[in-house]
C-alpha positions as CSV (number, residue, x, y, z in Angstrom):
1,X,117.0,105.4,100.0
2,X,114.0,107.8,100.1
3,X,116.8,111.0,99.8
4,X,118.3,109.5,96.9
5,X,115.0,108.8,94.9
6,X,114.2,112.8,96.0
7,X,117.6,113.9,94.4
8,X,117.8,111.8,91.3
9,X,113.9,111.5,90.6
10,X,111.8,114.1,92.5
11,X,108.3,113.8,91.4
12,X,108.8,110.1,92.1
13,X,109.5,111.1,95.6
14,X,106.0,113.9,95.9
15,X,104.3,110.5,94.5
16,X,105.3,107.8,96.6
17,X,104.1,109.7,99.9
18,X,100.7,110.2,98.5
19,X,101.1,113.8,97.2
20,X,99.8,113.1,93.5
21,X,99.1,116.9,92.9
22,X,102.8,118.2,94.4
23,X,104.1,115.6,92.0
24,X,102.8,116.9,89.2
25,X,103.9,120.5,89.8
26,X,106.8,118.8,90.7
27,X,107.3,117.1,87.2
28,X,106.6,120.3,85.0
29,X,109.1,121.7,87.1
30,X,111.5,119.0,86.6
31,X,110.9,119.0,83.0
32,X,113.7,121.5,82.3
33,X,117.8,120.7,83.8
34,X,117.3,124.3,84.7
35,X,114.4,123.0,87.3
36,X,115.6,119.8,88.1
37,X,117.9,121.7,90.9
38,X,115.0,123.7,92.4
39,X,112.7,120.5,91.9
40,X,115.3,117.7,93.6
41,X,116.2,120.9,96.5
42,X,112.5,120.8,97.3
43,X,111.5,116.9,97.2
44,X,114.7,116.8,99.9
45,X,113.3,119.5,102.1
46,X,110.0,118.4,102.1
47,X,111.2,114.6,102.7
48,X,112.9,116.5,105.7
49,X,109.8,118.5,106.8
50,X,107.8,115.0,106.6
51,X,110.3,113.3,109.2
52,X,110.2,116.0,111.4
53,X,106.8,116.1,112.0
54,X,106.1,112.5,112.0
55,X,109.0,112.9,115.1
56,X,107.3,115.6,116.6
57,X,103.7,113.3,116.9
58,X,105.1,110.7,118.2
59,X,106.3,112.7,121.1
60,X,103.4,114.7,121.5
61,X,101.8,111.0,122.0
62,X,104.5,110.0,124.3
63,X,104.0,112.8,126.3
64,X,100.2,112.2,126.4
65,X,100.7,108.8,127.6
66,X,102.9,109.8,131.0
67,X,100.6,112.3,131.9
């Protein structure tokens, strides 16, 4: 669901994740049709990086609890 939001509404994707300043910058980029594609790509990549960071934190916590 968030991936679709990141593609069609890139600035909303950043806003929902709590990145207000990034959302405003993305909205400025998104205003033009040419800027929409880079904004969507930026939002999707940022979303994927965020998910990877969450997975890494969970793995680190799991390793620490086993020690």
